[in-house]
PDBQT receptor file of N, H, CA, C and O in Angstrom, charges set to zero:
ATOM      1  N   MET A   1      -5.326  48.651  15.209  1.00  0.00    +0.000 N 
ATOM      2  CA  MET A   1      -4.802  47.367  15.566  1.00  0.00    +0.000 C 
ATOM      3  C   MET A   1      -3.588  47.067  14.734  1.00  0.00    +0.000 C 
ATOM      4  O   MET A   1      -3.403  47.690  13.688  1.00  0.00    +0.000 OA
ATOM      5  N   LEU A   2      -2.703  46.088  15.171  1.00  0.00    +0.000 N 
ATOM      6  H   LEU A   2      -2.854  45.582  16.020  1.00  0.00    +0.000 HD
ATOM      7  CA  LEU A   2      -1.812  45.778  14.489  1.00  0.00    +0.000 C 
ATOM      8  C   LEU A   2      -1.949  44.426  13.412  1.00  0.00    +0.000 C 
ATOM      9  O   LEU A   2      -1.134  44.151  12.532  1.00  0.00    +0.000 OA
ATOM     10  N   TYR A   3      -2.973  43.808  13.676  1.00  0.00    +0.000 N 
ATOM     11  H   TYR A   3      -3.635  44.032  14.391  1.00  0.00    +0.000 HD
ATOM     12  CA  TYR A   3      -3.416  42.557  12.828  1.00  0.00    +0.000 C 
ATOM     13  C   TYR A   3      -3.317  42.804  11.608  1.00  0.00    +0.000 C 
ATOM     14  O   TYR A   3      -2.422  42.298  10.932  1.00  0.00    +0.000 OA
ATOM     15  N   PRO A   4      -4.401  43.794  11.012  1.00  0.00    +0.000 N 
ATOM     16  CA  PRO A   4      -4.350  44.208   9.723  1.00  0.00    +0.000 C 
ATOM     17  C   PRO A   4      -3.135  44.969   8.967  1.00  0.00    +0.000 C 
ATOM     18  O   PRO A   4      -2.973  45.038   7.749  1.00  0.00    +0.000 OA
ATOM     19  N   ARG A   5      -2.541  45.372   9.707  1.00  0.00    +0.000 N 
ATOM     20  H   ARG A   5      -2.673  45.315  10.697  1.00  0.00    +0.000 HD
ATOM     21  CA  ARG A   5      -1.173  46.290   9.360  1.00  0.00    +0.000 C 
ATOM     22  C   ARG A   5      -0.194  44.955   9.068  1.00  0.00    +0.000 C 
ATOM     23  O   ARG A   5       0.316  44.933   7.948  1.00  0.00    +0.000 OA
ATOM     24  N   LEU A   6       0.059  44.041   9.811  1.00  0.00    +0.000 N 
ATOM     25  H   LEU A   6      -0.355  44.059  10.721  1.00  0.00    +0.000 HD
ATOM     26  CA  LEU A   6       0.719  43.248   9.626  1.00  0.00    +0.000 C 
ATOM     27  C   LEU A   6       0.237  42.072   8.618  1.00  0.00    +0.000 C 
ATOM     28  O   LEU A   6       0.948  41.100   8.361  1.00  0.00    +0.000 OA
ATOM     29  N   LYS A   7      -0.772  42.232   8.196  1.00  0.00    +0.000 N 
ATOM     30  H   LYS A   7      -1.350  43.021   8.405  1.00  0.00    +0.000 HD
ATOM     31  CA  LYS A   7      -1.872  41.349   7.155  1.00  0.00    +0.000 C 
ATOM     32  C   LYS A   7      -2.009  39.826   7.689  1.00  0.00    +0.000 C 
ATOM     33  O   LYS A   7      -1.880  38.802   7.019  1.00  0.00    +0.000 OA
ATOM     34  N   VAL A   8      -2.295  39.939   9.027  1.00  0.00    +0.000 N 
ATOM     35  H   VAL A   8      -2.400  40.771   9.572  1.00  0.00    +0.000 HD
ATOM     36  CA  VAL A   8      -2.908  38.789   9.645  1.00  0.00    +0.000 C 
ATOM     37  C   VAL A   8      -4.270  38.732   9.427  1.00  0.00    +0.000 C 
ATOM     38  O   VAL A   8      -4.815  39.800   9.704  1.00  0.00    +0.000 OA
ATOM     39  N   ARG A   9      -5.055  37.824   9.011  1.00  0.00    +0.000 N 
ATOM     40  H   ARG A   9      -4.612  36.956   8.786  1.00  0.00    +0.000 HD
ATOM     41  CA  ARG A   9      -6.364  37.583   8.647  1.00  0.00    +0.000 C 
ATOM     42  C   ARG A   9      -6.942  37.419  10.332  1.00  0.00    +0.000 C 
ATOM     43  O   ARG A   9      -6.375  36.982  11.333  1.00  0.00    +0.000 OA
ATOM     44  N   TRP A  10      -8.314  37.980  10.116  1.00  0.00    +0.000 N 
ATOM     45  H   TRP A  10      -8.774  38.335   9.302  1.00  0.00    +0.000 HD
ATOM     46  CA  TRP A  10      -9.002  37.857  11.604  1.00  0.00    +0.000 C 
ATOM     47  C   TRP A  10      -9.491  36.384  11.533  1.00  0.00    +0.000 C 
ATOM     48  O   TRP A  10      -9.967  36.008  12.604  1.00  0.00    +0.000 OA
ATOM     49  N   GLU A  11      -9.492  35.539  10.629  1.00  0.00    +0.000 N 
ATOM     50  H   GLU A  11      -9.105  35.845   9.759  1.00  0.00    +0.000 HD
ATOM     51  CA  GLU A  11      -9.788  34.130  10.356  1.00  0.00    +0.000 C 
ATOM     52  C   GLU A  11      -8.736  33.222  11.317  1.00  0.00    +0.000 C 
ATOM     53  O   GLU A  11      -9.109  32.283  12.020  1.00  0.00    +0.000 OA
ATOM     54  N   LEU A  12      -7.536  33.634  11.216  1.00  0.00    +0.000 N 
ATOM     55  H   LEU A  12      -7.233  34.397  10.645  1.00  0.00    +0.000 HD
ATOM     56  CA  LEU A  12      -6.237  33.081  12.048  1.00  0.00    +0.000 C 
ATOM     57  C   LEU A  12      -6.471  33.471  13.539  1.00  0.00    +0.000 C 
ATOM     58  O   LEU A  12      -6.235  32.584  14.360  1.00  0.00    +0.000 OA
ATOM     59  N   VAL A  13      -6.938  34.778  14.036  1.00  0.00    +0.000 N 
ATOM     60  H   VAL A  13      -7.129  35.498  13.368  1.00  0.00    +0.000 HD
ATOM     61  CA  VAL A  13      -7.032  35.044  15.044  1.00  0.00    +0.000 C 
ATOM     62  C   VAL A  13      -8.167  34.477  15.688  1.00  0.00    +0.000 C 
ATOM     63  O   VAL A  13      -8.223  34.446  16.917  1.00  0.00    +0.000 OA
ATOM     64  N   ARG A  14      -9.235  33.949  14.848  1.00  0.00    +0.000 N 
ATOM     65  H   ARG A  14      -9.190  33.974  13.849  1.00  0.00    +0.000 HD
ATOM     66  CA  ARG A  14     -10.364  33.207  15.424  1.00  0.00    +0.000 C 
ATOM     67  C   ARG A  14      -9.977  31.803  15.567  1.00  0.00    +0.000 C 
ATOM     68  O   ARG A  14     -10.549  31.051  16.356  1.00  0.00    +0.000 OA
ATOM     69  N   GLN A  15      -8.943  31.422  14.760  1.00  0.00    +0.000 N 
ATOM     70  H   GLN A  15      -8.478  32.033  14.119  1.00  0.00    +0.000 HD
ATOM     71  CA  GLN A  15      -8.632  29.887  14.924  1.00  0.00    +0.000 C 
ATOM     72  C   GLN A  15      -7.733  29.739  16.346  1.00  0.00    +0.000 C 
ATOM     73  O   GLN A  15      -7.767  28.760  17.091  1.00  0.00    +0.000 OA
ATOM     74  N   LEU A  16      -7.047  30.768  16.505  1.00  0.00    +0.000 N 
ATOM     75  H   LEU A  16      -7.020  31.563  15.900  1.00  0.00    +0.000 HD
ATOM     76  CA  LEU A  16      -6.254  30.789  17.804  1.00  0.00    +0.000 C 
ATOM     77  C   LEU A  16      -7.017  30.796  19.082  1.00  0.00    +0.000 C 
ATOM     78  O   LEU A  16      -6.818  30.113  20.087  1.00  0.00    +0.000 OA
ATOM     79  N   ILE A  17      -8.129  31.895  18.803  1.00  0.00    +0.000 N 
ATOM     80  H   ILE A  17      -8.291  32.449  17.987  1.00  0.00    +0.000 HD
ATOM     81  CA  ILE A  17      -9.057  32.012  20.047  1.00  0.00    +0.000 C 
ATOM     82  C   ILE A  17      -9.947  30.774  20.178  1.00  0.00    +0.000 C 
ATOM     83  O   ILE A  17     -10.461  30.546  21.273  1.00  0.00    +0.000 OA
ATOM     84  N   HIS A  18     -10.131  30.088  19.303  1.00  0.00    +0.000 N 
ATOM     85  H   HIS A  18      -9.714  30.273  18.413  1.00  0.00    +0.000 HD
ATOM     86  CA  HIS A  18     -10.786  28.665  19.414  1.00  0.00    +0.000 C 
ATOM     87  C   HIS A  18      -9.684  27.597  19.991  1.00  0.00    +0.000 C 
ATOM     88  O   HIS A  18     -10.135  26.737  20.748  1.00  0.00    +0.000 OA
ATOM     89  N   LEU A  19      -8.475  27.573  19.743  1.00  0.00    +0.000 N 
ATOM     90  H   LEU A  19      -8.108  28.272  19.129  1.00  0.00    +0.000 HD
ATOM     91  CA  LEU A  19      -7.744  26.654  20.332  1.00  0.00    +0.000 C 
ATOM     92  C   LEU A  19      -7.326  27.026  21.751  1.00  0.00    +0.000 C 
ATOM     93  O   LEU A  19      -6.990  26.173  22.573  1.00  0.00    +0.000 OA
ATOM     94  N   LEU A  20      -7.357  28.258  21.990  1.00  0.00    +0.000 N 
ATOM     95  H   LEU A  20      -7.630  28.951  21.322  1.00  0.00    +0.000 HD
ATOM     96  CA  LEU A  20      -7.136  28.788  23.500  1.00  0.00    +0.000 C 
ATOM     97  C   LEU A  20      -8.320  28.332  24.286  1.00  0.00    +0.000 C 
ATOM     98  O   LEU A  20      -8.190  28.024  25.471  1.00  0.00    +0.000 OA
ATOM     99  N   GLY A  21      -9.541  28.274  23.634  1.00  0.00    +0.000 N 
ATOM    100  H   GLY A  21      -9.647  28.524  22.672  1.00  0.00    +0.000 HD
ATOM    101  CA  GLY A  21     -10.883  27.719  24.344  1.00  0.00    +0.000 C 
ATOM    102  C   GLY A  21     -10.664  26.334  24.730  1.00  0.00    +0.000 C 
ATOM    103  O   GLY A  21     -10.695  26.045  25.927  1.00  0.00    +0.000 OA
ATOM    104  N   THR A  22     -10.402  25.261  23.662  1.00  0.00    +0.000 N 
ATOM    105  H   THR A  22     -10.376  25.496  22.691  1.00  0.00    +0.000 HD
ATOM    106  CA  THR A  22     -10.180  24.123  23.923  1.00  0.00    +0.000 C 
ATOM    107  C   THR A  22      -9.103  23.796  24.919  1.00  0.00    +0.000 C 
ATOM    108  O   THR A  22      -9.189  22.738  25.542  1.00  0.00    +0.000 OA
ATOM    109  N   GLU A  23      -8.132  24.585  25.116  1.00  0.00    +0.000 N 
ATOM    110  H   GLU A  23      -8.062  25.445  24.610  1.00  0.00    +0.000 HD
ATOM    111  CA  GLU A  23      -7.003  24.333  26.216  1.00  0.00    +0.000 C 
ATOM    112  C   GLU A  23      -7.761  24.808  27.610  1.00  0.00    +0.000 C 
ATOM    113  O   GLU A  23      -7.743  24.080  28.603  1.00  0.00    +0.000 OA
ATOM    114  N   ILE A  24      -8.265  25.777  27.602  1.00  0.00    +0.000 N 
ATOM    115  H   ILE A  24      -8.280  26.369  26.795  1.00  0.00    +0.000 HD
ATOM    116  CA  ILE A  24      -8.983  26.385  28.862  1.00  0.00    +0.000 C 
ATOM    117  C   ILE A  24      -9.841  25.377  29.346  1.00  0.00    +0.000 C 
ATOM    118  O   ILE A  24      -9.765  24.911  30.483  1.00  0.00    +0.000 OA
ATOM    119  N   ARG A  25     -10.740  25.003  28.402  1.00  0.00    +0.000 N 
ATOM    120  H   ARG A  25     -10.802  25.382  27.478  1.00  0.00    +0.000 HD
ATOM    121  CA  ARG A  25     -11.641  23.837  28.833  1.00  0.00    +0.000 C 
ATOM    122  C   ARG A  25     -11.007  22.424  29.336  1.00  0.00    +0.000 C 
ATOM    123  O   ARG A  25     -11.454  21.737  30.254  1.00  0.00    +0.000 OA
ATOM    124  N   SER A  26      -9.936  22.161  28.581  1.00  0.00    +0.000 N 
ATOM    125  H   SER A  26      -9.572  22.719  27.836  1.00  0.00    +0.000 HD
ATOM    126  CA  SER A  26      -9.412  20.806  29.123  1.00  0.00    +0.000 C 
ATOM    127  C   SER A  26      -8.783  20.899  30.479  1.00  0.00    +0.000 C 
ATOM    128  O   SER A  26      -8.524  19.861  31.088  1.00  0.00    +0.000 OA
ATOM    129  N   ARG A  27      -8.541  21.985  30.952  1.00  0.00    +0.000 N 
ATOM    130  H   ARG A  27      -8.751  22.828  30.458  1.00  0.00    +0.000 HD
ATOM    131  CA  ARG A  27      -7.623  22.477  32.147  1.00  0.00    +0.000 C 
ATOM    132  C   ARG A  27      -8.590  22.988  32.994  1.00  0.00    +0.000 C 
ATOM    133  O   ARG A  27      -8.110  23.166  34.113  1.00  0.00    +0.000 OA
ATOM    134  N   LEU A  28      -9.834  23.317  32.912  1.00  0.00    +0.000 N 
ATOM    135  H   LEU A  28     -10.224  23.173  32.003  1.00  0.00    +0.000 HD
ATOM    136  CA  LEU A  28     -10.592  23.993  33.935  1.00  0.00    +0.000 C 
ATOM    137  C   LEU A  28     -11.219  23.048  34.560  1.00  0.00    +0.000 C 
ATOM    138  O   LEU A  28     -11.643  22.000  34.074  1.00  0.00    +0.000 OA
ATOM    139  N   GLU A  29     -11.310  23.551  36.063  1.00  0.00    +0.000 N 
ATOM    140  H   GLU A  29     -10.965  24.403  36.457  1.00  0.00    +0.000 HD
ATOM    141  CA  GLU A  29     -11.953  22.542  37.039  1.00  0.00    +0.000 C 
ATOM    142  C   GLU A  29     -13.464  23.062  37.138  1.00  0.00    +0.000 C 
ATOM    143  O   GLU A  29     -13.683  24.266  37.007  1.00  0.00    +0.000 OA
ATOM    144  N   PRO A  30     -14.303  22.334  37.324  1.00  0.00    +0.000 N 
ATOM    145  CA  PRO A  30     -15.738  22.496  37.447  1.00  0.00    +0.000 C 
ATOM    146  C   PRO A  30     -15.913  23.791  38.396  1.00  0.00    +0.000 C 
ATOM    147  O   PRO A  30     -16.613  24.692  37.933  1.00  0.00    +0.000 OA
ATOM    148  N   GLN A  31     -15.451  23.941  39.443  1.00  0.00    +0.000 N 
ATOM    149  H   GLN A  31     -14.883  23.209  39.818  1.00  0.00    +0.000 HD
ATOM    150  CA  GLN A  31     -15.504  25.233  40.094  1.00  0.00    +0.000 C 
ATOM    151  C   GLN A  31     -15.229  26.350  39.727  1.00  0.00    +0.000 C 
ATOM    152  O   GLN A  31     -15.582  27.318  40.401  1.00  0.00    +0.000 OA
ATOM    153  N   HIS A  32     -14.572  26.484  38.639  1.00  0.00    +0.000 N 
ATOM    154  H   HIS A  32     -14.285  25.698  38.092  1.00  0.00    +0.000 HD
ATOM    155  CA  HIS A  32     -13.873  27.598  37.937  1.00  0.00    +0.000 C 
ATOM    156  C   HIS A  32     -14.431  27.787  36.562  1.00  0.00    +0.000 C 
ATOM    157  O   HIS A  32     -13.850  28.469  35.718  1.00  0.00    +0.000 OA
ATOM    158  N   ALA A  33     -15.776  27.060  36.311  1.00  0.00    +0.000 N 
ATOM    159  H   ALA A  33     -16.248  26.506  36.997  1.00  0.00    +0.000 HD
ATOM    160  CA  ALA A  33     -16.275  27.478  35.147  1.00  0.00    +0.000 C 
ATOM    161  C   ALA A  33     -16.725  28.837  34.659  1.00  0.00    +0.000 C 
ATOM    162  O   ALA A  33     -17.019  29.092  33.491  1.00  0.00    +0.000 OA
ATOM    163  N   TYR A  34     -16.751  29.834  35.855  1.00  0.00    +0.000 N 
ATOM    164  H   TYR A  34     -16.512  29.628  36.804  1.00  0.00    +0.000 HD
ATOM    165  CA  TYR A  34     -17.154  30.960  35.287  1.00  0.00    +0.000 C 
ATOM    166  C   TYR A  34     -16.134  31.739  34.550  1.00  0.00    +0.000 C 
ATOM    167  O   TYR A  34     -16.385  32.892  34.200  1.00  0.00    +0.000 OA
ATOM    168  N   PHE A  35     -14.903  31.131  34.273  1.00  0.00    +0.000 N 
ATOM    169  H   PHE A  35     -14.698  30.194  34.557  1.00  0.00    +0.000 HD
ATOM    170  CA  PHE A  35     -13.894  31.945  33.315  1.00  0.00    +0.000 C 
ATOM    171  C   PHE A  35     -14.396  31.649  32.024  1.00  0.00    +0.000 C 
ATOM    172  O   PHE A  35     -13.898  32.307  31.111  1.00  0.00    +0.000 OA
ATOM    173  N   LEU A  36     -15.525  30.562  31.641  1.00  0.00    +0.000 N 
ATOM    174  H   LEU A  36     -15.929  30.027  32.383  1.00  0.00    +0.000 HD
ATOM    175  CA  LEU A  36     -16.020  30.462  30.322  1.00  0.00    +0.000 C 
ATOM    176  C   LEU A  36     -16.542  31.849  29.876  1.00  0.00    +0.000 C 
ATOM    177  O   LEU A  36     -16.322  32.248  28.732  1.00  0.00    +0.000 OA
ATOM    178  N   ALA A  37     -17.155  32.503  30.675  1.00  0.00    +0.000 N 
ATOM    179  H   ALA A  37     -17.334  32.179  31.604  1.00  0.00    +0.000 HD
ATOM    180  CA  ALA A  37     -17.806  33.671  30.369  1.00  0.00    +0.000 C 
ATOM    181  C   ALA A  37     -16.969  34.620  29.755  1.00  0.00    +0.000 C 
ATOM    182  O   ALA A  37     -17.372  35.365  28.862  1.00  0.00    +0.000 OA
ATOM    183  N   TYR A  38     -15.743  34.627  30.226  1.00  0.00    +0.000 N 
ATOM    184  H   TYR A  38     -15.416  34.023  30.952  1.00  0.00    +0.000 HD
ATOM    185  CA  TYR A  38     -14.741  35.830  29.588  1.00  0.00    +0.000 C 
ATOM    186  C   TYR A  38     -14.046  34.992  28.284  1.00  0.00    +0.000 C 
ATOM    187  O   TYR A  38     -13.660  35.699  27.353  1.00  0.00    +0.000 OA
ATOM    188  N   TYR A  39     -13.897  33.776  28.186  1.00  0.00    +0.000 N 
ATOM    189  H   TYR A  39     -14.211  33.201  28.942  1.00  0.00    +0.000 HD
ATOM    190  CA  TYR A  39     -13.721  33.343  26.940  1.00  0.00    +0.000 C 
ATOM    191  C   TYR A  39     -14.599  33.619  25.824  1.00  0.00    +0.000 C 
ATOM    192  O   TYR A  39     -14.154  34.042  24.757  1.00  0.00    +0.000 OA
ATOM    193  N   GLU A  40     -16.199  33.329  26.087  1.00  0.00    +0.000 N 
ATOM    194  H   GLU A  40     -16.560  32.986  26.953  1.00  0.00    +0.000 HD
ATOM    195  CA  GLU A  40     -17.177  33.509  25.270  1.00  0.00    +0.000 C 
ATOM    196  C   GLU A  40     -17.200  35.249  24.891  1.00  0.00    +0.000 C 
ATOM    197  O   GLU A  40     -17.628  35.587  23.788  1.00  0.00    +0.000 OA
ATOM    198  N   SER A  41     -16.784  36.146  25.734  1.00  0.00    +0.000 N 
ATOM    199  H   SER A  41     -16.436  35.872  26.631  1.00  0.00    +0.000 HD
ATOM    200  CA  SER A  41     -16.683  37.419  25.493  1.00  0.00    +0.000 C 
ATOM    201  C   SER A  41     -15.672  37.800  24.283  1.00  0.00    +0.000 C 
ATOM    202  O   SER A  41     -15.789  38.478  23.262  1.00  0.00    +0.000 OA
ATOM    203  N   LEU A  42     -14.800  37.173  24.774  1.00  0.00    +0.000 N 
ATOM    204  H   LEU A  42     -14.705  36.622  25.604  1.00  0.00    +0.000 HD
ATOM    205  CA  LEU A  42     -13.380  37.252  23.871  1.00  0.00    +0.000 C 
ATOM    206  C   LEU A  42     -13.864  36.669  22.279  1.00  0.00    +0.000 C 
ATOM    207  O   LEU A  42     -13.703  37.429  21.325  1.00  0.00    +0.000 OA
ATOM    208  N   GLN A  43     -14.345  35.555  22.101  1.00  0.00    +0.000 N 
ATOM    209  H   GLN A  43     -14.476  34.937  22.876  1.00  0.00    +0.000 HD
ATOM    210  CA  GLN A  43     -14.986  35.004  20.996  1.00  0.00    +0.000 C 
ATOM    211  C   GLN A  43     -15.947  36.039  20.303  1.00  0.00    +0.000 C 
ATOM    212  O   GLN A  43     -15.870  36.345  19.113  1.00  0.00    +0.000 OA
ATOM    213  N   ALA A  44     -16.808  36.510  21.147  1.00  0.00    +0.000 N 
ATOM    214  H   ALA A  44     -16.870  36.262  22.114  1.00  0.00    +0.000 HD
ATOM    215  CA  ALA A  44     -17.674  37.638  20.661  1.00  0.00    +0.000 C 
ATOM    216  C   ALA A  44     -17.045  38.683  20.012  1.00  0.00    +0.000 C 
ATOM    217  O   ALA A  44     -17.348  39.001  18.862  1.00  0.00    +0.000 OA
ATOM    218  N   MET A  45     -16.224  39.219  20.635  1.00  0.00    +0.000 N 
ATOM    219  H   MET A  45     -15.978  38.960  21.569  1.00  0.00    +0.000 HD
ATOM    220  CA  MET A  45     -15.354  40.279  20.184  1.00  0.00    +0.000 C 
ATOM    221  C   MET A  45     -14.457  40.171  18.856  1.00  0.00    +0.000 C 
ATOM    222  O   MET A  45     -14.139  41.190  18.242  1.00  0.00    +0.000 OA
ATOM    223  N   PHE A  46     -14.101  39.008  18.481  1.00  0.00    +0.000 N 
ATOM    224  H   PHE A  46     -14.360  38.181  18.980  1.00  0.00    +0.000 HD
ATOM    225  CA  PHE A  46     -13.384  38.650  17.253  1.00  0.00    +0.000 C 
ATOM    226  C   PHE A  46     -14.159  38.298  16.117  1.00  0.00    +0.000 C 
ATOM    227  O   PHE A  46     -13.739  38.267  14.960  1.00  0.00    +0.000 OA
ATOM    228  N   SER A  47     -15.671  37.952  16.618  1.00  0.00    +0.000 N 
ATOM    229  H   SER A  47     -16.012  37.977  17.558  1.00  0.00    +0.000 HD
ATOM    230  CA  SER A  47     -16.592  37.212  15.598  1.00  0.00    +0.000 C 
ATOM    231  C   SER A  47     -16.524  38.010  14.059  1.00  0.00    +0.000 C 
ATOM    232  O   SER A  47     -16.107  39.124  13.744  1.00  0.00    +0.000 OA
ATOM    233  N   PRO A  48     -17.088  36.986  13.334  1.00  0.00    +0.000 N 
ATOM    234  CA  PRO A  48     -17.022  37.581  11.862  1.00  0.00    +0.000 C 
ATOM    235  C   PRO A  48     -17.935  38.798  11.718  1.00  0.00    +0.000 C 
ATOM    236  O   PRO A  48     -17.804  39.678  10.866  1.00  0.00    +0.000 OA
ATOM    237  N   GLN A  49     -18.932  38.731  12.718  1.00  0.00    +0.000 N 
ATOM    238  H   GLN A  49     -19.038  38.017  13.410  1.00  0.00    +0.000 HD
ATOM    239  CA  GLN A  49     -20.115  39.989  12.587  1.00  0.00    +0.000 C 
ATOM    240  C   GLN A  49     -19.122  41.098  12.977  1.00  0.00    +0.000 C 
ATOM    241  O   GLN A  49     -19.063  41.982  12.122  1.00  0.00    +0.000 OA
ATOM    242  N   VAL A  50     -18.423  41.259  13.915  1.00  0.00    +0.000 N 
ATOM    243  H   VAL A  50     -18.471  40.540  14.609  1.00  0.00    +0.000 HD
ATOM    244  CA  VAL A  50     -17.628  42.144  14.341  1.00  0.00    +0.000 C 
ATOM    245  C   VAL A  50     -16.497  42.623  13.550  1.00  0.00    +0.000 C 
ATOM    246  O   VAL A  50     -16.406  43.817  13.261  1.00  0.00    +0.000 OA
ATOM    247  N   LEU A  51     -15.638  41.768  13.187  1.00  0.00    +0.000 N 
ATOM    248  H   LEU A  51     -15.712  40.799  13.422  1.00  0.00    +0.000 HD
ATOM    249  CA  LEU A  51     -14.582  42.053  12.432  1.00  0.00    +0.000 C 
ATOM    250  C   LEU A  51     -14.282  40.898  11.271  1.00  0.00    +0.000 C 
ATOM    251  O   LEU A  51     -13.441  40.002  11.350  1.00  0.00    +0.000 OA
ATOM    252  N   PRO A  52     -15.375  41.213   9.957  1.00  0.00    +0.000 N 
ATOM    253  CA  PRO A  52     -15.045  40.507   8.895  1.00  0.00    +0.000 C 
ATOM    254  C   PRO A  52     -13.813  40.632   8.381  1.00  0.00    +0.000 C 
ATOM    255  O   PRO A  52     -13.158  41.659   8.558  1.00  0.00    +0.000 OA
ATOM    256  N   ASP A  53     -13.317  39.500   7.621  1.00  0.00    +0.000 N 
ATOM    257  H   ASP A  53     -13.848  38.665   7.477  1.00  0.00    +0.000 HD
ATOM    258  CA  ASP A  53     -12.218  39.408   6.800  1.00  0.00    +0.000 C 
ATOM    259  C   ASP A  53     -12.119  40.384   5.598  1.00  0.00    +0.000 C 
ATOM    260  O   ASP A  53     -13.115  40.479   4.882  1.00  0.00    +0.000 OA
ATOM    261  N   SER A  54     -11.112  41.054   5.330  1.00  0.00    +0.000 N 
ATOM    262  H   SER A  54     -10.302  40.976   5.912  1.00  0.00    +0.000 HD
ATOM    263  CA  SER A  54     -10.718  41.909   4.330  1.00  0.00    +0.000 C 
ATOM    264  C   SER A  54      -9.940  41.532   3.486  1.00  0.00    +0.000 C 
ATOM    265  O   SER A  54      -8.964  40.916   3.915  1.00  0.00    +0.000 OA
ATOM    266  N   LYS A  55     -10.035  41.716   2.168  1.00  0.00    +0.000 N 
ATOM    267  H   LYS A  55     -10.827  42.216   1.820  1.00  0.00    +0.000 HD
ATOM    268  CA  LYS A  55      -8.954  41.552   1.194  1.00  0.00    +0.000 C 
ATOM    269  C   LYS A  55      -7.673  42.514   1.263  1.00  0.00    +0.000 C 
ATOM    270  O   LYS A  55      -7.756  43.742   1.294  1.00  0.00    +0.000 OA
ATOM    271  N   PHE A  56      -6.590  41.852   1.280  1.00  0.00    +0.000 N 
ATOM    272  H   PHE A  56      -6.523  40.855   1.255  1.00  0.00    +0.000 HD
ATOM    273  CA  PHE A  56      -5.424  42.813   1.318  1.00  0.00    +0.000 C 
ATOM    274  C   PHE A  56      -4.997  43.148  -0.133  1.00  0.00    +0.000 C 
ATOM    275  O   PHE A  56      -4.059  43.918  -0.338  1.00  0.00    +0.000 OA
TER     276      PHE A  56
């Protein structure tokens, strides 16, 4: 992955994913709530349990 080579911390990626989720929720119509499952999967893929921050 590029993020570690570019010295981007996983915490920053998690913050960006959180902001993406905030935007999705603010614009999502109730009948399209099934998109939240995809967002939750994205959150899980980049969780600290899967990708812990490392020291550079």
